[in-house]
Each structure stands twice: as structure tokens, then as C-alpha cells.
N, C-alpha and C positions, 0 to 999 in steps of 0.2 A: 472515380470518386470514392473516397474512403471516409468512414466515420472516424473521428480522431479527437484526442485531447492533447494539449501541450503540457509536457511535464516540466519544461524549463525553457527559458529564453534569455539570450545574451546579445548585446550589440555586436554587429559584425560589419566591418568596413565602415564607410562613412554614413550610409543610410539604410543598411540592411539589418536583419536579425538572424541569428543562428538559433534554430528551434530544435528541441528534442520532442519528437512526435511519438504518440502512442496510438496505434490503430488496431482494430480488431483483426484485420486481414494480414498485416505485416509486422505486428509487434512494435518494437521501439526502434526508431531510426532518426538520424539528424537530417534537417532540411534547412536551406537558406531561403528566407523571404526577402527577395531583392526589393530595395526601395521602401520596405515596410515602415521604417522610421520616418520617412518623408511623406507617407501616405496621409490621407485625411484622418482626422482624429477618430472617427467612427470605425474606420477600417483597422486602425491600430488597436482599438479597444477589444476587438474580437480575438486578437492573438495574445491571449492571456491564459494562464492555467485555469482549469476547472470549467472553461467555456466549451460546450459541445460543438464540434465543427464537422463539416463535410469538406474535405480537402482534395485537391488534385495535385499530383506530383509528377515531375519529369526527371529524366536523368538516369544513367545506368551505373554510376559510381556509388560509393558508399554514402556520400552526402548528396541528397536529392535537392531539387529546386521546387519550392512551393509555387505552383502555377496558378492556383486559384483556391479560394476558400469562402465559405458562407456559414452562417449559424445553423445549428441543428437542434433547435429547441432553446429553452431558457436555461441559463447557467444557474446551478444551485447557489443559494445565498449563504456563503461561508463568511463568518465574521469572528473576530476575537480568537479564542483558543481553537474554535472549530476550523478556522482558516489555517492556523498553524498545523493542525492535524492533517488537513488536505495536503499541505506541503510535505509533511512526513510521508504520506502515501506516495507522493511523486518521487521523493528521494529514495524510498525503498525500491521502487521500480527501476530507477536509473542505476542504482547500485547493484541490484541482484539480477536483473533481467538482461540476458544477452541481446544484442542488437539483431534485428531481423529474425526474431524467433517468435512466431505468432502464437498467441494463447487467447482464443476467442472467449473462453469461459472467464479468464482472468480479466479481460476487458469488461465483461458483464459485472464481475464482482467489484471492480474499481468504480464503475458507474453507480452501483448500488451503495457502495460505501460513501461516495460523495453526497448522494441524496439523503442517506441516513444522517450524515453529519450536518446537513442543512436543516434538519427537522427536529433535532433533539439537543438538549444540554448534556445528556449522558453519553459522552464520547466513547467510553470504554468498549461497549459491545460492538460498535461498528469497526473500531480499530482491530480488536481481537479477531473478529470474523474475517476481516480482510487478510490479516497476517496468516491465519490458519489456511485460508483458501490459496494465498500466494504460495506458501510452502508446498501445498498439495499439488498445485498446477506445475510446479518446477520439479516434481518427483521426490520431494522431501516430506511427504505426508506424515502427519503425526498420529501415532497410535494413542488414542485418548479414551477408548471405551473398554479395553481389556488390559489386564496386568500381563507383562511380557513373559514372566517365568512359567506360570501355570495356565495362562490364558483365561483366568477367572475374570468375570465382569467387574468393573470398577465399582467399589462400594462407596456410597455417599459419605459416610462418617469415618472412613479409614484414611490414614496418612500414607503418602507415597513419595518416593524420590523419582525424578524423571531423568533417565539416562539418555543423553544425546544420541541420535541415530538408532535408538533402541525403543525406549518407552518407559512407562511407569512400573516401578517395583514397590511392593508393600514395604513400609518402613515404620519406625517408631516416631512419636511426636518430637523427640529431641534430636533426631537425625538431621544432617545438614541438607538444606534446600528442600525441606518437605513441603508437600502440597496436598491439600485435602481432595478426596475423591469427588466431592461436590463441585470443586473448581474445575477438575478435568471434565466432569459431566457437563458443566456449563459451557466450556470451550467446545466440546464435541457437539452440543446441541445449539439451540438458538434462543436462549433465555437470558434475562438480565442477571447480573452478578450482585450478590450482597457485598458489603464493604470488604470483608476478609477475602472473598473470592476474587474481587476486583484487583486487589493488591497482589495476590498470589499469581493470578493470570498474567498481570503486567510483568512481574519479575521473571516468570517462566518464559514468556515469549521474548523478552529482551535477551535472556541468556541463549535461547535457541537461535535467534536471529544474529546475535553476535558471532556465534559459531560459524555461520555461513557468510556473513558480511566481513568479518575480520574486526580488528580492534579500532580502526579509524572511526571516530565518533560521527554520528549523524548530525549535520548542522541544524536541521529542523528540530531535533530533540533538544539541542543546546539552546536554541532560540526560545522554544516553548518553556524550558526551565527558567530562563532569564526573565520572561515576562509573566509567568503564571505560578511560580513557586514561592 
């Protein structure tokens, strides 16, 4: 039995579901829930994104069979823009996380992000914390606390440019893609963003993630823009 969340689900065959599972022990993998679409309504309701589950799987191939499942606590209440943010987290994991590559800490960060999104209207800190943690877990950790050239600590009121796969370099306020040191400090720590820091952090993380994800747009981001911009 494994603790799990469903990142995605699609109809499969006449009565089954093809699930993208995310577990602490085995990472991300596909599994078929045979007959799930014909199951009782209460059983189907559990096989939804954001619902914490304990699952049992069988099979030796790449696609497993879901042999059993039960709830593992209460699902975080995600509504409106917070629900779309949850779908964004799921899509990030599907796009960037290799299958069958376990990351126990990342599972913990994902769970924390869902609960944060369920308890606040300020979505930015939860999203940015998860993005930074995701890159760190995958070996793409961001240098946010020191400047790359001289190794000096980041200064609160100094402008920087952030070089991909390298880190921040001191810059002038008119240089391209500048970011304040206070924004880098907020990303490195765990404190709220002011409005300027919020926008700068969003732009920076989008640029970094695009570098690793490629140019294909994230559907969840497009849907969020359609509904809330």
C-alpha cells in the first residue's frame, strides 16, 4: 500500500480510467483502474486529483493495475483560482518528473503546497516555494542567497540579473530582466512577497521553468489566464 495523489485521469476502454499516480515511494507512474467508471459514485469520487489516497497496485509492466484504494484523510478544499493552481502543480510534475523516479521530499512539498493553497487567497508564496523545491529536488537547485561572481551575499536593495544554470549577477536598474535582491531573498526564505517582489518572482520562475520544460505552453496556465486575467 502506498500513499498517493492522482495527477491526471482520462477515460480508458469502456468502463476504466487511466490514472497518472504520484506516490512517495515510486514517484510518478501510470495505472489502470479497471471498471472505475462503472463503480459506485462514491468510489469514483475518490479517484480525483488532490484527494489523498492509499493505493495498492499490481503488475510488472510500465502501466500498473490499481488493485485497491481508500481515502487517506480529507482532501484540501481547492476552489476557483486555487483549484487551477493545483492543476498547475500537477501539470508541472507530469511534464518535468521522470516516471518511476521517487522523490520523497518532493511528495512532502507537493502535499504542503496543496494545503497552503486550500487555506489562503495569496497563492504566490505557495506556488513559488513549490517551484523552487521542485527544481532543487531534480538537481536544478537555484542559487538565491549569494552573487555568482564574487560570492557576496545578496543585498536587499541591489539589482541583479539571473543567469540560467548559474545564478544572480549584480546589475544596473536599466539592465534587461533585472530583479531586486529582496525578491531573491524572499524566494530563498519563506516570507510573503510585496507586490513588486511578487511580479518579479513570477517572471523569474516562469523563465527558469521554461528553460527546463521547453516552449510548449502549460495548459493549466492558459486556463488560469482565460478565467482570471
